[in-house]
C-alpha positions as CSV (number, residue, x, y, z in Angstrom):
1,M,-109.3,-6.9,84.8
2,S,-108.8,-7.4,88.6
3,S,-107.2,-10.7,89.6
4,R,-109.8,-11.0,92.3
5,F,-112.4,-12.2,90.0
6,L,-110.6,-14.5,87.5
7,L,-113.6,-14.8,85.3
8,L,-112.1,-16.5,82.3
9,P,-113.7,-18.6,79.5
10,V,-115.0,-21.8,80.9
11,L,-112.5,-24.3,79.5
12,L,-109.5,-22.3,80.7
13,T,-111.1,-21.6,84.0
14,I,-111.9,-25.3,84.6
15,S,-108.4,-26.3,83.5
16,M,-106.8,-23.9,86.0
17,I,-109.1,-24.9,88.9
18,F,-108.9,-28.6,88.3
19,G,-105.2,-28.5,87.6
20,C,-104.4,-27.6,91.2
21,A,-106.7,-30.3,92.7
22,S,-104.9,-32.1,95.5
23,T,-107.7,-34.2,97.1
24,P,-108.5,-37.4,95.1
25,A,-112.1,-38.3,94.7
26,S,-111.5,-41.7,96.5
27,K,-110.6,-40.1,99.8
28,S,-113.2,-39.6,102.6
29,V,-114.1,-36.3,104.0
30,G,-111.4,-34.8,106.1
31,T,-108.7,-37.3,105.2
32,G,-106.5,-35.1,103.0
33,P,-105.7,-31.5,102.3
34,V,-108.5,-29.3,100.9
35,D,-108.2,-28.3,97.3
36,P,-107.2,-24.6,97.5
37,S,-109.8,-23.8,94.8
38,L,-112.6,-24.9,97.1
39,K,-111.6,-22.2,99.6
40,K,-111.8,-19.4,97.0
41,P,-115.5,-18.7,97.5
42,L,-115.0,-18.2,101.2
43,E,-112.2,-15.6,100.8
44,G,-112.0,-12.1,99.5
45,Q,-112.1,-8.4,100.3
46,P,-114.8,-6.9,102.7
47,G,-118.0,-6.4,100.8
48,D,-117.3,-9.1,98.2
49,V,-120.3,-11.1,97.1
50,A,-119.9,-14.8,96.1
51,V,-122.5,-17.2,94.9
52,L,-122.3,-21.0,95.0
53,I,-124.7,-23.1,93.1
54,F,-124.6,-26.8,93.8
55,A,-125.5,-28.5,90.6
56,S,-125.4,-31.9,88.9
57,P,-124.8,-32.7,85.3
58,D,-127.7,-35.2,85.2
59,C,-130.3,-33.6,87.5
60,P,-133.2,-32.5,85.2
61,I,-134.2,-29.6,87.5
62,S,-130.7,-28.3,87.8
63,N,-130.2,-28.5,84.0
64,A,-133.5,-26.7,83.4
65,L,-132.1,-23.8,85.4
66,A,-128.8,-23.7,83.5
67,P,-129.7,-20.6,81.4
68,E,-130.6,-18.8,84.7
69,Y,-127.2,-19.8,86.1
70,Q,-125.6,-18.0,83.2
71,R,-127.8,-14.9,83.6
72,I,-127.0,-14.8,87.3
73,H,-123.3,-15.1,86.5
74,E,-123.5,-12.1,84.2
75,Q,-125.4,-10.1,86.9
76,L,-122.6,-10.9,89.3
77,V,-119.8,-10.0,86.9
78,E,-121.5,-6.6,86.2
79,G,-121.8,-5.9,90.0
80,G,-118.2,-7.1,90.7
81,G,-119.2,-10.4,92.3
82,R,-118.1,-14.0,91.8
83,M,-120.0,-17.2,91.0
84,Y,-119.1,-20.9,91.3
85,L,-120.9,-23.9,90.0
86,V,-120.1,-26.8,92.4
87,H,-120.3,-30.5,91.6
88,A,-120.4,-32.4,94.8
89,R,-120.3,-36.0,93.6
90,G,-117.2,-38.1,93.4
91,D,-118.2,-39.5,90.0
92,V,-118.2,-36.1,88.3
93,T,-114.8,-36.0,86.7
94,R,-113.1,-33.0,85.1
95,Q,-114.1,-34.3,81.7
96,I,-117.7,-34.6,82.6
97,A,-117.8,-31.1,84.2
98,E,-116.2,-29.6,81.1
99,K,-118.6,-31.3,78.8
100,H,-121.6,-30.2,80.9
101,A,-120.4,-26.6,81.0
102,E,-119.8,-26.6,77.3
103,A,-123.2,-28.1,76.5
104,Y,-125.1,-25.6,78.6
105,K,-122.9,-22.6,77.7
106,L,-121.9,-22.0,81.3
107,K,-119.0,-19.5,81.7
108,M,-118.6,-19.2,85.5
109,D,-115.9,-20.9,87.6
110,V,-116.6,-24.7,88.0
111,L,-115.4,-26.6,91.1
112,L,-115.3,-30.3,91.9
113,D,-116.1,-31.1,95.5
114,P,-115.8,-34.9,95.7
115,D,-115.0,-34.8,99.4
116,Q,-117.9,-32.5,100.0
117,Y,-115.9,-29.8,101.7
118,L,-118.3,-27.0,100.5
119,V,-121.4,-29.2,100.8
120,E,-120.6,-29.6,104.5
121,K,-119.6,-25.9,105.0
122,M,-122.9,-24.8,103.5
123,N,-125.0,-27.7,104.6
124,A,-126.2,-28.2,101.0
125,T,-128.8,-30.9,100.5
126,V,-130.0,-30.9,96.9
127,T,-129.1,-29.8,93.4
128,P,-129.8,-27.1,92.5
129,E,-129.2,-25.1,95.7
130,A,-127.8,-21.6,95.8
131,V,-125.8,-19.9,98.6
132,V,-125.0,-16.2,98.7
133,L,-122.0,-15.2,100.8
134,R,-120.8,-11.7,101.7
135,I,-117.2,-11.2,103.0
136,Q,-117.2,-9.3,106.3
137,E,-114.9,-6.5,107.5
138,D,-112.7,-9.1,109.4
139,G,-112.4,-11.3,106.3
140,S,-114.8,-13.9,107.4
141,W,-117.8,-14.9,105.3
142,K,-121.4,-14.6,106.1
143,K,-124.2,-16.6,104.6
144,V,-127.0,-14.1,103.6
145,Y,-129.2,-16.4,101.5
146,Q,-129.6,-20.1,100.8
147,G,-132.1,-22.2,98.9
148,R,-134.1,-22.0,95.7
149,I,-133.0,-20.0,92.7
150,N,-136.5,-19.2,91.4
151,D,-140.0,-20.8,91.1
152,L,-139.7,-22.4,87.7
153,Y,-140.7,-25.6,89.5
154,A,-143.7,-25.2,91.8
155,S,-143.0,-28.8,93.1
156,L,-141.3,-31.9,91.8
157,G,-142.6,-32.7,88.3
158,N,-144.6,-29.4,88.2
159,R,-142.8,-27.0,86.0
160,R,-144.1,-23.6,85.0
161,D,-143.6,-22.2,81.5
162,H,-141.7,-19.3,83.1
163,P,-140.7,-18.4,86.7
164,T,-142.6,-15.7,88.5
165,Q,-140.2,-15.2,91.5
166,Y,-136.5,-14.6,91.2
167,W,-135.3,-15.1,94.8
168,L,-131.6,-15.6,94.1
169,R,-131.4,-12.5,91.9
170,E,-133.1,-10.5,94.7
171,A,-130.7,-11.9,97.3
172,I,-127.7,-10.9,95.2
173,D,-129.1,-7.3,94.8
174,A,-129.6,-7.1,98.5
175,S,-126.1,-8.4,99.2
176,F,-124.5,-5.8,96.9
177,N,-126.3,-3.1,98.8
178,D,-125.5,-4.7,102.3
179,Q,-129.2,-5.1,103.0
180,V,-130.8,-8.0,104.9
181,V,-132.5,-10.6,102.7
182,E,-136.1,-10.7,103.8
183,V,-136.4,-14.5,103.5
184,A,-132.9,-15.8,104.1
185,Y,-133.8,-19.5,103.5
186,R,-136.1,-21.1,101.0
187,A,-136.2,-24.9,101.0
188,P,-134.5,-26.0,97.8
189,L,-136.2,-28.4,95.4
190,G,-134.2,-30.9,93.3
191,C,-132.0,-34.0,93.3
192,Y,-130.8,-35.2,96.7
193,I,-127.0,-34.8,97.4
194,E,-125.9,-38.2,98.8
195,R,-123.5,-37.5,101.6
196,I,-120.4,-39.6,101.6
197,R,-120.3,-39.9,105.4
């Protein structure tokens, strides 16, 4: 398997990612070096597709969508893409993230973002919130979609039995085909990400 994707079983993946963390959760944004693992979603070869999902281990809406996270991860692997589940709160420890991933059978890469490096880069506001990136010819990244994953929740407290719209899946398909996503932003619905500054 190509080393570009590094899609290993979740506990090994988490251990590898968290093992190289260099930014303590107690630091403020911008006061220390950025954990190299947090830059991985923003790097790659031209045409690469990477998906970030900002999630929370105790957000009911985020956890209700966990099976969809795993399905999307499998869709990305099949297409040659990458997915990252991002925890953006300083109180989410490595142990909490591992337990959460195991409980919900999540096998994608998991990142801790206590200094909110990726939150700020993507301007994420709630969990869950998805961002689809495509790596350009010059190596820079381009945001092609941001927002809701599907319409399982019509509004806060109003959950459908099954979603009827799959916006993130459609955005991923468009990104693999280098097509423009018709609606590039859909206001996310979920638990507010409290900024640390």
